[in-house]
C-alpha positions in Angstrom: -2.2 -28.2 4.6 0.3 -25.5 3.6 -0.1 -22.2 5.4 -0.2 -19.1 3.2 3.2 -17.4 3.7 1.6 -14.0 3.4 -0.3 -14.7 6.6 2.4 -16.6 8.5 4.3 -14.2 10.8 7.0 -16.8 11.4 8.3 -16.9 7.9 11.4 -14.6 7.4 13.1 -15.9 4.3 12.0 -17.2 0.9 13.4 -18.1 -2.4 13.0 -15.8 -5.4 9.7 -17.4 -6.7 8.2 -17.5 -3.2 9.1 -13.9 -2.6 7.7 -12.9 -6.0 4.4 -14.7 -5.1 4.3 -13.0 -1.7 5.2 -9.5 -3.2 2.6 -9.9 -5.9 -0.1 -10.7 -3.3 1.0 -7.8 -1.2 1.0 -5.4 -4.2 -2.5 -6.4 -5.0 -3.5 -6.0 -1.4 -2.2 -2.4 -1.4 -4.2 -1.7 -4.5 -7.4 -2.9 -2.8 -6.8 -0.7 0.2 -6.1 2.3 -2.0 -9.3 1.5 -3.9 -11.2 1.7 -0.6 -10.0 5.2 -0.2 -10.7 6.3 -3.8 -14.4 7.0 -3.1 -13.4 9.9 -0.8 -12.0 11.8 -3.8 -14.3 10.7 -6.6 -17.6 11.7 -4.9 -16.9 14.8 -2.8 -20.5 15.8 -2.7 -21.2 13.0 -0.3 -18.1 13.4 1.9 -19.0 12.4 5.4 -17.4 11.3 8.6 -18.2 7.6 8.0 -16.3 7.6 4.7 -13.3 9.3 6.3 -13.4 6.8 9.1 -13.6 3.9 6.7 -10.7 5.2 4.7 -8.6 5.6 7.9 -9.4 2.0 8.9 -8.4 0.8 5.5 -5.1 2.6 5.5 -4.4 1.4 9.0 -4.9 -2.2 7.9 -2.6 -1.5 4.9 0.1 -0.3 7.2 -0.3 -3.3 9.4 0.3 -5.6 6.4 3.2 -3.4 5.4 4.8 -4.1 8.8 4.7 -7.9 8.2 5.9 -7.4 4.6 8.8 -5.4 5.8 9.9 -8.3 8.1 10.5 -10.7 5.2 14.1 -10.8 3.9 14.1 -9.3 0.5 16.0 -11.0 -2.3 18.6 -8.7 -4.0 16.7 -8.4 -7.3 13.8 -6.8 -5.5 15.8 -3.8 -4.1 14.4 -1.5 -6.8 10.8 -2.5 -5.9 11.6 -1.8 -2.2 12.7 1.8 -3.1 9.5 2.5 -4.9 7.5 0.8 -2.1 9.1 3.1 0.5 7.9 6.1 -1.4 4.3 4.7 -1.6 4.3 4.0 2.2 5.6 7.5 3.0 2.7 9.0 0.9 0.2 6.6 2.6 1.4 7.7 6.0 1.0 11.3 5.1 -2.5 10.6 3.6 -3.5 8.9 6.9 -2.2 11.9 8.8 -4.3 14.3 6.7 -7.4 12.1 7.0 -7.0 12.1 10.8 -6.8 15.9 10.7 -10.0 16.0 8.6 -11.7 13.7 11.1 -10.7 16.0 14.0 -11.5 19.2 12.0 -8.0 20.5 12.5 -7.3 21.8 9.0 -9.2 23.6 6.2 -6.7 22.2 3.6 -6.7 18.6 4.7 -8.9 17.4 1.8 -6.6 19.1 -0.7 -3.5 17.7 1.0 -5.1 14.2 1.4 -6.0 14.1 -2.3 -2.4 15.0 -3.3 -1.0 12.3 -1.0 -3.5 9.8 -2.3 -2.6 10.6 -5.9 1.1 10.3 -5.1 0.5 6.9 -3.4 -1.4 5.7 -6.4 1.4 6.8 -8.8 4.0 5.1 -6.5 1.8 1.9 -6.5 1.7 2.0 -10.3 5.5 2.2 -10.3 5.6 -0.8 -7.9 3.5 -2.8 -10.3 5.7 -1.9 -13.3 8.9 -2.8 -11.4 7.3 -6.1 -10.3 6.2 -7.0 -13.9 9.8 -6.1 -15.1 11.3 -8.4 -12.5 8.8 -11.2 -13.3 9.7 -11.0 -16.9 13.4 -10.8 -16.3 13.6 -13.7 -13.9 10.7 -15.8 -15.4 8.6 -15.4 -12.2 5.0 -16.2 -13.0 
């Protein structure tokens, strides 16, 4: 039985189609993690420590997957996707930092800042999706 490359930490290189499959799975995974955080900002009336903790855990798992994704050699056509991905990860790291401040009660502005970083991460993710779709169309990767 073939092992899923996305979960195999020993895989370091792939052809263009394999990498596109891997990147597509990763992009969808990032989307799911961001969706888990979304409820913090769409239902402020019920903000509680449990929701903040859940969002933090989700973002930590996302960053763990990012570490594995970053270890795979990226084919040259995906360089633009990598640039946008870097911005998304930067915003996610800042979001995580703000959520940790909220959890510890260190800042009165953390929710505002967290929302801004969340929105920037979502925008960057949308750009990742657009770049991925452009590459898929250009190289016939489906």
